[in-house]
N, CA, C and O atoms as CSV, one atom per row, in Angstrom:
chain,resi,resn,atom,element,x,y,z
A,1,MET,N,N,111.515,84.824,77.576
A,1,MET,CA,C,111.707,84.290,78.890
A,1,MET,C,C,110.831,83.049,79.070
A,1,MET,O,O,109.659,83.068,78.695
A,2,PRO,N,N,111.372,81.989,79.628
A,2,PRO,CA,C,110.531,80.816,79.870
A,2,PRO,C,C,109.592,81.053,81.043
A,2,PRO,O,O,109.935,81.755,81.994
A,3,GLU,N,N,108.411,80.464,80.967
A,3,GLU,CA,C,107.492,80.480,82.101
A,3,GLU,C,C,108.041,79.526,83.155
A,3,GLU,O,O,108.723,78.556,82.826
A,4,ILE,N,N,107.743,79.801,84.416
A,4,ILE,CA,C,108.240,78.958,85.500
A,4,ILE,C,C,107.825,77.511,85.292
A,4,ILE,O,O,108.619,76.606,85.547
A,5,ASP,N,N,106.603,77.270,84.837
A,5,ASP,CA,C,106.115,75.909,84.641
A,5,ASP,C,C,106.883,75.164,83.550
A,5,ASP,O,O,106.813,73.937,83.482
A,6,GLU,N,N,107.609,75.879,82.702
A,6,GLU,CA,C,108.289,75.269,81.572
A,6,GLU,C,C,109.769,75.012,81.817
A,6,GLU,O,O,110.449,74.468,80.948
A,7,VAL,N,N,110.281,75.394,82.987
A,7,VAL,CA,C,111.703,75.244,83.270
A,7,VAL,C,C,112.035,73.771,83.465
A,7,VAL,O,O,111.323,73.042,84.155
A,8,THR,N,N,113.117,73.355,82.851
A,8,THR,CA,C,113.561,71.969,82.990
A,8,THR,C,C,115.015,71.962,83.409
A,8,THR,O,O,115.642,73.013,83.542
A,9,THR,N,N,115.538,70.786,83.613
A,9,THR,CA,C,116.952,70.668,83.961
A,9,THR,C,C,117.843,71.064,82.783
A,9,THR,O,O,119.060,71.159,82.944
A,10,ALA,N,N,117.269,71.293,81.618
A,10,ALA,CA,C,118.048,71.668,80.441
A,10,ALA,C,C,118.294,73.173,80.354
A,10,ALA,O,O,118.854,73.644,79.365
A,11,THR,N,N,117.884,73.938,81.375
A,11,THR,CA,C,118.139,75.375,81.363
A,11,THR,C,C,119.642,75.601,81.337
A,11,THR,O,O,120.354,75.057,82.181
A,12,PRO,N,N,120.146,76.390,80.392
A,12,PRO,CA,C,121.595,76.570,80.283
A,12,PRO,C,C,122.174,77.314,81.477
A,12,PRO,O,O,121.485,78.090,82.140
A,13,ALA,N,N,123.452,77.064,81.737
A,13,ALA,CA,C,124.144,77.756,82.819
A,13,ALA,C,C,124.213,79.248,82.511
A,13,ALA,O,O,124.239,79.653,81.349
A,14,GLY,N,N,124.244,80.048,83.554
A,14,GLY,CA,C,124.328,81.499,83.387
A,14,GLY,C,C,123.156,82.167,84.065
A,14,GLY,O,O,122.392,81.519,84.780
A,15,ASN,N,N,123.013,83.445,83.845
A,15,ASN,CA,C,121.928,84.211,84.455
A,15,ASN,C,C,120.656,84.072,83.635
A,15,ASN,O,O,120.671,84.211,82.412
A,16,GLU,N,N,119.580,83.801,84.307
A,16,GLU,CA,C,118.264,83.665,83.674
A,16,GLU,C,C,117.256,84.487,84.467
A,16,GLU,O,O,117.455,84.746,85.654
A,17,THR,N,N,116.188,84.892,83.817
A,17,THR,CA,C,115.069,85.528,84.492
A,17,THR,C,C,113.831,84.702,84.193
A,17,THR,O,O,113.544,84.387,83.038
A,18,PHE,N,N,113.100,84.355,85.246
A,18,PHE,CA,C,111.874,83.578,85.109
A,18,PHE,C,C,110.712,84.425,85.590
A,18,PHE,O,O,110.811,85.093,86.619
A,19,ARG,N,N,109.600,84.402,84.844
A,19,ARG,CA,C,108.417,85.182,85.196
A,19,ARG,C,C,107.181,84.287,85.153
A,19,ARG,O,O,107.080,83.363,84.345
A,20,LYS,N,N,106.255,84.593,86.043
A,20,LYS,CA,C,104.962,83.909,86.033
A,20,LYS,C,C,103.905,84.948,86.398
A,20,LYS,O,O,104.004,85.617,87.427
A,21,THR,N,N,102.895,85.072,85.541
A,21,THR,CA,C,101.787,85.992,85.800
A,21,THR,C,C,100.581,85.175,86.242
A,21,THR,O,O,100.278,84.127,85.671
A,22,PHE,N,N,99.904,85.670,87.262
A,22,PHE,CA,C,98.706,85.008,87.778
A,22,PHE,C,C,97.682,86.071,88.117
A,22,PHE,O,O,98.026,87.233,88.332
A,23,THR,N,N,96.437,85.674,88.164
A,23,THR,CA,C,95.340,86.605,88.407
A,23,THR,C,C,94.634,86.238,89.700
A,23,THR,O,O,94.371,85.066,89.970
A,24,ILE,N,N,94.329,87.259,90.499
A,24,ILE,CA,C,93.516,87.050,91.694
A,24,ILE,C,C,92.345,88.019,91.658
A,24,ILE,O,O,92.462,89.144,91.174
A,25,ASP,N,N,91.207,87.556,92.182
A,25,ASP,CA,C,90.005,88.387,92.169
A,25,ASP,C,C,90.161,89.616,93.064
A,25,ASP,O,O,89.853,90.737,92.660
A,26,GLU,N,N,90.634,89.389,94.261
A,26,GLU,CA,C,90.784,90.486,95.229
A,26,GLU,C,C,91.709,89.994,96.335
A,26,GLU,O,O,91.456,88.938,96.915
A,27,PRO,N,N,92.773,90.731,96.641
A,27,PRO,CA,C,93.601,90.314,97.766
A,27,PRO,C,C,92.800,90.469,99.063
A,27,PRO,O,O,92.349,91.569,99.380
A,28,ASP,N,N,92.623,89.394,99.800
A,28,ASP,CA,C,91.855,89.433,101.048
A,28,ASP,C,C,92.823,89.541,102.216
A,28,ASP,O,O,93.312,88.534,102.727
A,29,LYS,N,N,93.091,90.753,102.627
A,29,LYS,CA,C,94.078,91.010,103.673
A,29,LYS,C,C,93.532,90.713,105.067
A,29,LYS,O,O,94.254,90.854,106.054
A,30,THR,N,N,92.248,90.296,105.160
A,30,THR,CA,C,91.682,89.959,106.461
A,30,THR,C,C,91.911,88.495,106.816
A,30,THR,O,O,91.678,88.099,107.958
A,31,LYS,N,N,92.360,87.687,105.866
A,31,LYS,CA,C,92.523,86.249,106.095
A,31,LYS,C,C,93.961,85.849,106.382
A,31,LYS,O,O,94.300,84.671,106.271
A,32,GLY,N,N,94.787,86.768,106.736
A,32,GLY,CA,C,96.177,86.418,107.022
A,32,GLY,C,C,97.116,87.013,106.000
A,32,GLY,O,O,96.820,88.031,105.374
A,33,VAL,N,N,98.251,86.364,105.842
A,33,VAL,CA,C,99.281,86.888,104.964
A,33,VAL,C,C,99.530,85.937,103.799
A,33,VAL,O,O,99.261,84.738,103.880
A,34,SER,N,N,100.043,86.498,102.727
A,34,SER,CA,C,100.477,85.707,101.569
A,34,SER,C,C,101.993,85.674,101.609
A,34,SER,O,O,102.645,86.706,101.762
A,35,LYS,N,N,102.546,84.479,101.470
A,35,LYS,CA,C,103.987,84.318,101.591
A,35,LYS,C,C,104.548,83.548,100.406
A,35,LYS,O,O,103.845,82.783,99.746
A,36,VAL,N,N,105.816,83.768,100.160
A,36,VAL,CA,C,106.552,82.992,99.170
A,36,VAL,C,C,107.870,82.574,99.820
A,36,VAL,O,O,108.515,83.362,100.511
A,37,GLU,N,N,108.256,81.323,99.585
A,37,GLU,CA,C,109.541,80.828,100.073
A,37,GLU,C,C,110.402,80.498,98.868
A,37,GLU,O,O,109.935,79.891,97.904
A,38,ILE,N,N,111.671,80.906,98.929
A,38,ILE,CA,C,112.544,80.759,97.765
A,38,ILE,C,C,113.976,80.472,98.188
A,38,ILE,O,O,114.434,80.901,99.246
A,39,THR,N,N,114.655,79.744,97.341
A,39,THR,CA,C,116.098,79.580,97.387
A,39,THR,C,C,116.553,79.331,95.957
A,39,THR,O,O,115.742,78.964,95.106
A,40,ALA,N,N,117.809,79.522,95.686
A,40,ALA,CA,C,118.323,79.303,94.332
A,40,ALA,C,C,119.804,78.990,94.398
A,40,ALA,O,O,120.483,79.304,95.375
A,41,ASP,N,N,120.279,78.377,93.358
A,41,ASP,CA,C,121.685,78.045,93.239
A,41,ASP,C,C,122.244,78.896,92.104
A,41,ASP,O,O,121.984,78.577,90.944
A,42,ASN,N,N,122.946,79.888,92.353
A,42,ASN,CA,C,123.683,80.341,93.513
A,42,ASN,C,C,123.038,81.565,94.146
A,42,ASN,O,O,123.057,81.685,95.371
A,43,THR,N,N,122.475,82.469,93.376
A,43,THR,CA,C,121.860,83.674,93.930
A,43,THR,C,C,120.523,83.929,93.247
A,43,THR,O,O,120.235,83.374,92.187
A,44,TYR,N,N,119.711,84.780,93.874
A,44,TYR,CA,C,118.443,85.190,93.268
A,44,TYR,C,C,118.098,86.607,93.713
A,44,TYR,O,O,118.566,87.091,94.743
A,45,ILE,N,N,117.271,87.251,92.906
A,45,ILE,CA,C,116.577,88.486,93.283
A,45,ILE,C,C,115.116,88.233,92.944
A,45,ILE,O,O,114.789,87.873,91.813
A,46,LEU,N,N,114.239,88.422,93.921
A,46,LEU,CA,C,112.811,88.154,93.776
A,46,LEU,C,C,112.054,89.465,93.625
A,46,LEU,O,O,112.250,90.399,94.403
A,47,PHE,N,N,111.178,89.530,92.607
A,47,PHE,CA,C,110.352,90.699,92.358
A,47,PHE,C,C,108.881,90.289,92.320
A,47,PHE,O,O,108.549,89.178,91.906
A,48,LEU,N,N,108.012,91.187,92.750
A,48,LEU,CA,C,106.576,91.006,92.575
A,48,LEU,C,C,106.016,92.316,92.058
A,48,LEU,O,O,106.147,93.358,92.700
A,49,ASN,N,N,105.392,92.255,90.893
A,49,ASN,CA,C,104.815,93.442,90.249
A,49,ASN,C,C,105.838,94.566,90.103
A,49,ASN,O,O,105.527,95.739,90.312
A,50,GLY,N,N,107.058,94.186,89.742
A,50,GLY,CA,C,108.108,95.164,89.472
A,50,GLY,C,C,108.808,95.696,90.703
A,50,GLY,O,O,109.748,96.480,90.576
A,51,GLN,N,N,108.385,95.298,91.883
A,51,GLN,CA,C,109.022,95.762,93.115
A,51,GLN,C,C,109.902,94.659,93.675
A,51,GLN,O,O,109.506,93.496,93.741
A,52,ARG,N,N,111.098,95.048,94.074
A,52,ARG,CA,C,112.030,94.079,94.655
A,52,ARG,C,C,111.512,93.611,96.016
A,52,ARG,O,O,111.215,94.420,96.895
A,53,VAL,N,N,111.413,92.302,96.166
A,53,VAL,CA,C,110.953,91.710,97.426
A,53,VAL,C,C,112.145,91.346,98.297
A,53,VAL,O,O,112.134,91.586,99.504
A,54,GLY,N,N,113.160,90.774,97.694
A,54,GLY,CA,C,114.347,90.374,98.444
A,54,GLY,C,C,115.347,89.676,97.561
A,54,GLY,O,O,115.130,89.494,96.363
A,55,ALA,N,N,116.456,89.284,98.179
A,55,ALA,CA,C,117.528,88.608,97.456
A,55,ALA,C,C,118.232,87.662,98.411
A,55,ALA,O,O,118.157,87.817,99.630
A,56,GLY,N,N,118.916,86.682,97.841
A,56,GLY,CA,C,119.643,85.743,98.678
A,56,GLY,C,C,120.695,84.989,97.909
A,56,GLY,O,O,120.738,85.003,96.679
A,57,ASN,N,N,121.555,84.320,98.684
A,57,ASN,CA,C,122.624,83.533,98.061
A,57,ASN,C,C,122.926,82.246,98.821
A,57,ASN,O,O,123.973,81.636,98.607
A,58,ASN,N,N,122.026,81.827,99.701
A,58,ASN,CA,C,122.222,80.583,100.434
A,58,ASN,C,C,121.286,79.521,99.869
A,58,ASN,O,O,120.115,79.464,100.243
A,59,TRP,N,N,121.791,78.688,98.976
A,59,TRP,CA,C,120.955,77.688,98.313
A,59,TRP,C,C,120.541,76.562,99.245
A,59,TRP,O,O,119.656,75.775,98.910
A,60,GLN,N,N,121.168,76.475,100.405
A,60,GLN,CA,C,120.862,75.384,101.335
A,60,GLN,C,C,119.693,75.697,102.263
A,60,GLN,O,O,119.212,74.816,102.976
A,61,GLU,N,N,119.234,76.945,102.259
A,61,GLU,CA,C,118.154,77.330,103.167
A,61,GLU,C,C,117.229,78.324,102.476
A,61,GLU,O,O,117.684,79.336,101.942
A,62,GLY,N,N,115.940,78.038,102.488
A,62,GLY,CA,C,114.971,78.934,101.880
A,62,GLY,C,C,114.728,80.171,102.742
A,62,GLY,O,O,114.938,80.153,103.955
A,63,THR,N,N,114.289,81.225,102.103
A,63,THR,CA,C,113.922,82.460,102.798
A,63,THR,C,C,112.438,82.703,102.552
A,63,THR,O,O,111.953,82.544,101.431
A,64,LEU,N,N,111.724,83.087,103.602
A,64,LEU,CA,C,110.288,83.314,103.537
A,64,LEU,C,C,110.013,84.816,103.502
A,64,LEU,O,O,110.506,85.566,104.343
A,65,TYR,N,N,109.217,85.246,102.515
A,65,TYR,CA,C,108.871,86.662,102.367
A,65,TYR,C,C,107.360,86.838,102.451
A,65,TYR,O,O,106.604,86.047,101.887
A,66,ASP,N,N,106.929,87.869,103.152
A,66,ASP,CA,C,105.518,88.258,103.209
A,66,ASP,C,C,105.271,89.188,102.017
A,66,ASP,O,O,105.853,90.269,101.936
A,67,ILE,N,N,104.408,88.761,101.098
A,67,ILE,CA,C,104.139,89.551,99.888
A,67,ILE,C,C,102.738,90.160,99.898
A,67,ILE,O,O,102.279,90.682,98.881
A,68,SER,N,N,102.069,90.096,101.026
A,68,SER,CA,C,100.673,90.546,101.122
A,68,SER,C,C,100.468,91.966,100.613
A,68,SER,O,O,99.523,92.225,99.867
A,69,ALA,N,N,101.334,92.878,101.003
A,69,ALA,CA,C,101.167,94.285,100.645
A,69,ALA,C,C,101.399,94.561,99.171
A,69,ALA,O,O,101.011,95.619,98.676
A,70,LEU,N,N,102.024,93.630,98.459
A,70,LEU,CA,C,102.356,93.852,97.045
A,70,LEU,C,C,101.341,93.262,96.081
A,70,LEU,O,O,101.379,93.566,94.889
A,71,LEU,N,N,100.438,92.427,96.569
A,71,LEU,CA,C,99.430,91.823,95.700
A,71,LEU,C,C,98.349,92.828,95.334
A,71,LEU,O,O,97.944,93.650,96.156
A,72,VAL,N,N,97.893,92.755,94.103
A,72,VAL,CA,C,96.833,93.649,93.621
A,72,VAL,C,C,95.726,92.835,92.979
A,72,VAL,O,O,95.928,91.693,92.567
A,73,LYS,N,N,94.560,93.439,92.904
A,73,LYS,CA,C,93.446,92.807,92.193
A,73,LYS,C,C,93.808,92.720,90.720
A,73,LYS,O,O,94.318,93.677,90.138
A,74,GLY,N,N,93.540,91.561,90.120
A,74,GLY,CA,C,93.859,91.364,88.704
A,74,GLY,C,C,95.177,90.644,88.536
A,74,GLY,O,O,95.503,89.738,89.302
A,75,GLU,N,N,95.940,91.052,87.523
A,75,GLU,CA,C,97.183,90.376,87.198
A,75,GLU,C,C,98.321,90.774,88.137
A,75,GLU,O,O,98.497,91.947,88.466
A,76,ASN,N,N,99.076,89.781,88.553
A,76,ASN,CA,C,100.278,89.945,89.364
A,76,ASN,C,C,101.380,89.147,88.669
A,76,ASN,O,O,101.131,88.072,88.124
A,77,THR,N,N,102.589,89.682,88.694
A,77,THR,CA,C,103.713,88.984,88.065
A,77,THR,C,C,104.839,88.820,89.063
A,77,THR,O,O,105.319,89.788,89.653
A,78,VAL,N,N,105.250,87.574,89.239
A,78,VAL,CA,C,106.416,87.270,90.048
A,78,VAL,C,C,107.572,87.018,89.091
A,78,VAL,O,O,107.409,86.357,88.065
A,79,ALA,N,N,108.745,87.552,89.434
A,79,ALA,CA,C,109.941,87.353,88.602
A,79,ALA,C,C,111.114,87.030,89.505
A,79,ALA,O,O,111.237,87.550,90.614
A,80,VAL,N,N,111.976,86.154,88.998
A,80,VAL,CA,C,113.191,85.785,89.710
A,80,VAL,C,C,114.351,85.920,88.745
A,80,VAL,O,O,114.345,85.335,87.661
A,81,GLU,N,N,115.342,86.692,89.145
A,81,GLU,CA,C,116.573,86.822,88.349
A,81,GLU,C,C,117.651,86.007,89.026
A,81,GLU,O,O,118.782,85.958,88.544
């Protein structure tokens, strides 16, 4: 699977899954919320740490998700199918 940072316009047509792992020291739930905004052409399913966050099919408008409750200390992996 390509890392998100490595995706280019040369990605072949069809279904792809992109993953990015990142590390945080400690989720600080007292400082507000952590959010992700996403859209895709044509559809997507968004996962964080193996849990489905949401899905969409409107490439013209992004959707905002609160991911605060899903973040953990240490490694976290976001995936988009």
